[in-house]
N, C-alpha and C positions, 0 to 999 in steps of 0.2 A: 360516687357524689351525687346525690339527688336533690343540694341545694343547686349545683353549677348549672344551670343550664345557661340557651346563650345569654339571653338578657344581666342573668349575672355574669358570663366572661364581658358584654360590651362596656359596663358600667365599671369591670374592675381596670382593662384598657383603656377607657377615658380618666380610671384615675391615675397611671400611670403617663399618662401623654401630659397630664397636668402636670404631674412631679419632676419626669422629666423635662416641659414647661421652664419651669421654675431652674432644672438647676441649669439653664443655659444660661442663664442671668447671675449664676453662681462663680467668682475669682478663682479661672483655673488653671493660673499661672504657678497655682501656690501647689498644683498637682505635677506639674510640670510640664504641662497641656496651652499650644497658642489658641487665640481667641479659638482662630480658625478650626483649627484642629477640634474644641472644645462643639462646636458650632455641628460639624459632620459630623458627631457621636450621637450627637442628640438631635437634630433633622433624619439622621439615620435611623433610629430608634422610634421615632414616629412615623417615619413613612412604610415601617419595616410590620409598626403596631395594625397602620390602616389599613395595610395590604392584609392584616389575619382578619378584622372585624370585617373587610368585604367577602373574603374566603366566606368567614363563619356564613357571612348574608343572605351567600350562591349556595349554600348547602344546605341550607336549614330553609332557605325559599327559595331556588333555581332565578334565574333570568328576568324569568318575568314576572318572578314575588319583588321585585328591586322598585320594579315602576308602577307598582300598583297600586288604588290609593291605600292607603291606611284606615284601619274604622277608628271610630273616636274615641277617647277612655272607657266613655258610659257602652256603648256595644260592646269591648273587649271583653269574653270569657272570664269567671274568675276561677281559681285555681280554687278558691274556700268553697268548701262544705257550707250549708247553708243554712244561717241562720233560724234554730227553730223557736217560735213563739209558746 
């Protein structure tokens, strides 16, 4: 899967965190869960997702890469082929 890079993975994880955050406001009592149980489920998923995102960063950039300044968007290398005139 060439379309699945670390940036895509981070975006998918962030979207899932948004969805699970919204699920935290859902009335889980209709599913037989107490509000406390719902909070534990949603926060557990958010915690695991955040840990996985950090692990991906550590694997990709290493510990030193997590604290180095990031290049600005204009300086980032483009993966698109150059436009011919």
